[in-house]
C-alpha positions, 0 to 999 in steps of 0.5 A: 499499500502506498506510504500514507505519510507522503500525503498533503502539500508538497511545497517547492521553493521558487528559483531565487538568487536572494537567499535572505529573501528565500529563506524568510519565504520558506520560514513563513511557508513552513508554518502551514505544515506542508508534507514535504518541502523541496529545494529547487534551483535550476539556474545558480551556481553550485556554491549558492545552491549549497548555501541555500539548501543548507539553510532551508534544510535546517529550517525543515528540520526545526519544523519537522518537515521532510527536506527533499533536494531537486535533481542532484543526489550529490547535493542531497547527500551534501546536506544530509537531506531526507531525500531527492527528486529526480528527472530523466536526465538526473542519474540512474535511479538504482544508483540513487536508491543505493546511495540514499539507503532505505530510510530516505525519500526517492521521488521520480518525475514521470512526466505523462509517461506511465512506463516511467512510473512502472520503472521508478517503482521497480527502482524503489521510488517512494512516490512518482509524479505526473505533470504538468497537470495544468498550465504552469508559469514555472514550466510553461513548455511542459508536457501535459499529464491527464488526470487519467494517469492518477486514476490508473496509478491509484489502482495499479501502483503501490506508491503515492502519486504527486501531481505537479504543474499549475496547481492552485486551491481552486483546481487542487480538489479535482487532482486529489479525487483523481488519485494524487496523494501529493500536490506540488506547488510553488507559485500558489503558496509562495505568491500569496500574501501569507504563505503559511496560511495558504500552505495550511489551507491545502492541508485542510483539503486532505482532512476532508 
């Protein structure tokens, strides 16, 4: 059966060069108790990413929220992260599973590809992610993943399913109803006047 601990808001950090502002945003958002927080930074240098990730990891530990690093097993290990999230070009999944060990989280991006989800499960992924579910400002050119993938995944896969791409409070309920256990969100939380309150509002969707 899917891991029931991996259920709720999967908060992903915005890509920012301003560490002070980013850390302050994360601190506010963590007040809403997301299920997971992922550090994501695609465009910055390695030293900045390491510094940001270390500070955010410390905040997550203090808040009791699992901390996951996007795309980089090396950075995840360097920051003693609770897990890593990998896409198709981010390394071998079997090797990542071995490096992480059994106690840490391995998440896999599967885009709109069912075969990728099956392979991820076989490699020991703790969850698989489909997306983009809706149009997304973060990744405007991303392929779209139909909700039918979540319906099928809930029926045939033994891991939680994460949904990513354009998710807001207004459309989240239909994604949960289709079978998503985790809702990966960037803008709808971090662009809100009160990120903590916005994050908490997502939690209520899973309490219903």
